[in-house]
N, C-alpha and C positions, 0 to 999 in steps of 0.2 A: 655483216662489218668484215672487211678483208683487211687483216694484219698479218704480214709474212710471219711464219712461222720460225720458232727457234728449234734447233735440233738439240738433241739432248746434250750434245758436245758443246752446243754454244747457247746453252740455256742462261737464263739470266741469274738464277739462283740454284747451286749445288754444292755439294760436299760440306763437310763439317764446319767450313767457314761462312755458310750462307746467312745464319741468323746476324752475325757481325756486319754483313753487307746488306742487310734487308733494308735500310733507309734508301740506300741508292738504288736498289732494286724496284721497290715498290713506286719511288720517284721516277723511275724510268718507264715505268708502265703508265704513270699520270702523264708523262710528257707524251707517249706515243698516241695516248688517247686524245690529248688536247691537239695534236698534230692533224689526226683525222677530222677534228673538228674544223680547224682553221683551213684544211684543204676542201672542205665540204663533203668529204666522204662520209662522216656522220654529220646527222642534222638533230636540230630539237626534235624531241619526241621519239626518236630511234631507240629501240631496243638493244642493249648490249648482249652478247652471248652471257651464258651461265658461267658461274666462277670456273667450273671444272674446264669449260672449253677456252676461258682466257687463260687459264693456268697452260693448258696445253698449247695454246696459240703461242704465249710468251716463252713457254720452255721454264716455269717457276712452279713455285708451289701456289696452294691455293690461299695459304696465310697471306703471302705477298700481293696478290691479287685482292684480297680481301681490304688489306690495309689500304692499297691503291683506291679502291673504290670509296671507302670511308672518308680518306683525305679528299677526293674528287666531290663526295656530297656536301662535305664541310665547306668546299669553295663554291658551292652553288653549281657544279658543271654536272653533275648527274642527281638523281633522286631514286631511291629505293623504295619500292612499292610493295605492299603484301597482297595476299588474297590469290583468288584464281588468275588474274592477268598481272600477278605481280612479276619482279624483276628489277633490272636496273635501265632506268631510261635516261636518255639525255634531256637535261632541264630545259625548261624554256627561260629566256633570260629576264633575270630579275634584279632590277635597279637597288632596290633595297640592300641586297648583300652588299653593294658598294659604301651605301650609308652605314650600315651597321659595323663595317671593317674599320671606316674611318672613325665612328663612335667609339669602338673599341680602344683605338689608339689615343682618343682623347681622354676617355676614362682610365687607362693606363699611366697617362701623364707622357705618353711617347709625343703628343701633339700639343703644344701650348694653345690657350687662347688668340694669343697675339698673332699665331702662325694660321690659325682657323680664319682669323677676320680678315688678315691680310690677304690671304687666297680669296676668300669670297669678295673682297674689293676689286681683285684683278678681274676674276670671272665675271662679275656682274658689270662689268665696263663693257666688255666684249658683247654680253648678253644685251645689253640696253641698245648697243650700236647694230646688232644683228636684227633685234626686234623691230627697231625702228625703220631699217631697211625693208625687211621682210614681213612684218605685222600688218594684218588686215583690220578694216573696221570691226568686224566682227571680235577680232583678238581685244582690241582695246575696248568693246564694249563690255567683254567679259572682265577685264581689268576695273572698269567702271562698277560693274555690279558686285565685284568682289570688295572693292572699297566701300560700297554701300552697306555691305554686310557687315564688314568690321566697325562702321561707325554706330549701326545699329545696335550690334553687341557690346560696344563701348558705353552708350547711352544708357543700355539695359543692366550695366554693372556685370555681365556676364564675362569676367575677364579671361577665365581659363580658355573659353570657347573663342573669345578674341584673340587669343595668342596664336591659336591654331590657324584661324580664318586670315589673321594679319600676313601669315607666312605664305598662303596660299597665292597672294599677289606676285611672290617671285617663282613659283612654279608656272603661273600663267604666262610670265615674262619669258622663261625659259620655253615654254611650247611656241612661243610666237617667233622664235628664232629658226624653227623649221629645222632644226640640228638635233638628232637624236642623242649624239653626246653631250652636249649642252643640257637637255633635258634630264640626263642622268646625273651628270655632274652637278647641276641645279638643286637637284632633288635630294641628292646626298648631302649636301652642304647645309641645306634648308633644314632637313630633319636633325642634323647636328645642332642647328642653331637653337631648333625648338626644344631639344633635350637640356641645352644648356640654360635657356631661359627659365625652363621648368626647375633645374636643379639649384638655380642661385635665385629662383623667385623674382626675377627682373620685372620691376613695375613698368606699366605701358607708357609709351611718349606718346602725348596726344598731338605732337606736332608731326607725328608719321602721316597721319591721314590726308593732313594738308599737302605733304610733300609727295605723297604718291599721286594724288589728283594732278599737281603740277606737272610730274614725270608724264603723266597720260596725256596732258595737253600738249607738251612737247612731242610725243610720240606721233600724235594726229598731226601736227603741223611738220612732221619729219625734220625736227630740229635734235639732230643727232647730238651736237655737241651740247645743247642746253640739257638735254635727258641726262646724258652722261654727267655732267657736272651737279647736276642736282641728286643724282645716285651716289656720287661720290662724297658730296658732303653729308649725304644722310646716313651712309655707312660710316662714316667717320665719326660722327655724333653717336650713332648707335652703338659702334664698338665702344667707345668711351664709356657710354652707360654700361656696357656688360663688365668692363673692367671695374667700375665704379662697384657694381652689385657684388662681384667675385669679392673685392676688398673687404668690403662691409661684412659679406658673410663669412671671412676669414676671422675678422675681428671678434665677432659673435662666438664664433667657435674657440677662440682662444680664451676668450672672458669666462665660457663654461667651462673650458679645461681648468682654469686657474681659480675656479670658485671653490670656496673650501666645502661646500656640499658635492661638488663634482664626484 
């Protein structure tokens, strides 16, 4: 990895005030490493120099380098490996990090269910249109097979598995767009919805299977507007279902809190 060396005079961290400036120092290191990734100088799987070499390169302390590497690790940019072939390596892209970040925001109350469902509806409109343009018969066959599997799980009363399988429909739609960013975004929002359904114990909507089959029929006919309208109406009803489940759970919680035995 080639990073311009900082001289002792121009180092990132020195003097008695270094500790107070450390947040800026480690963020500067993070930014420079990210720039190397953006320019292609660093690639997935590359091994970074040792902490000592990085500290010398950046003209800063090993503590600041260590803090920067931990921050990059938390962000999924690098991974720290132990053992004979240990060290710091540039991570391979992991879309689940996006999902976890969004889910954390939802858990902390920084994102409302309303914002989540609104964003999902906007995204799915674009996804359904791209899938209609770019999807193949093989893609649509996979969607049909997914619906069949969901129907079987429903009939057998395996509702927890049904919940997971049901959302596979949206992941498959995302892949049919042939757009990797759409795949990541659909996956992230779908993971959030799955956790939301589990948290509020959302009961299955039997009409979902029928609607999904109608959507696939529209996709096969390349009826973009028909598929988009079906998806929009479906998501409106589904999101209302979520909100109703959330309110019911809140009422149960309030009732328990006010119970004399609580």
